[in-house]
C-alpha positions, 0 to 999 in steps of 0.5 A: 476334746474334753471328756468328763464322766460325772457319776449320776449326772452325765458323761460329756464329750465336749468339742466347743466351749462358748463364752459370753464376753462382757460380765463373764470373760471381761469387766468393762471391756477388759479381760479379767486377769489370768483368763488368757492363760487358762483359755490357752490351755483350753484352746489346745483341747477344744474350740473356744468361741466368744459371743459378744455384742462388743459393747466397749469395742475391745474384743478383737484387740483383747484376743488378737494374740489368741486362737479364739473364734469371735462372734459379734452379735446384735445386742437387741437379738442376743438371747435368740442368737446365742440360743440358736448358735448353741443348737447349730454347734450341736448342743450335746457337745458344747459347754456354755458360760455366761452371766447375763439375762441374754445367756439364759437360753444358751446355758439351758441348751448346752450340755453343760451350762456354767453361770458366773457371778462376777463383778456384774452379778448374774441374772436370776433366770440364767442362774436357774437355767445353769447346771452349776454356779461359780464365783468367777471366770477363772474358777469356772475355767479351772473346772474344765481344766481340772475335771476333778473339781467339776465332778465333785460339784455335779456328781450325785 
């Protein structure tokens, strides 16, 4: 479990981190450098779930050597699926990380929504629904691994 006490924001007890794949963990279907190292640290503390339409057909191969749950979703219904998925997990115990327009509702519903502005950019609606915005996925994962960074960003 990940636990964060963020003064003036909220206290979080997180048992699941849900992450979009393309545009967030990967660019053009390939995992961004150094992401797996950070994900291994997180999977020792909580469940990590990747939600993806798997546009490039690479997600299974990219995570074959890791203890990560992968959910392949219908790209036409991704927005609603991701939102419902967060609710089913118990949103108050979930961190969501994404960048696209179809991530807006999951970022909004999660206890903590992190928007990534990577090589693909980020959707404005998702930006407005998130709690914090980070320039790339490795920095976002470091926020979770090194809680002082998260606290510095969100405390009031």
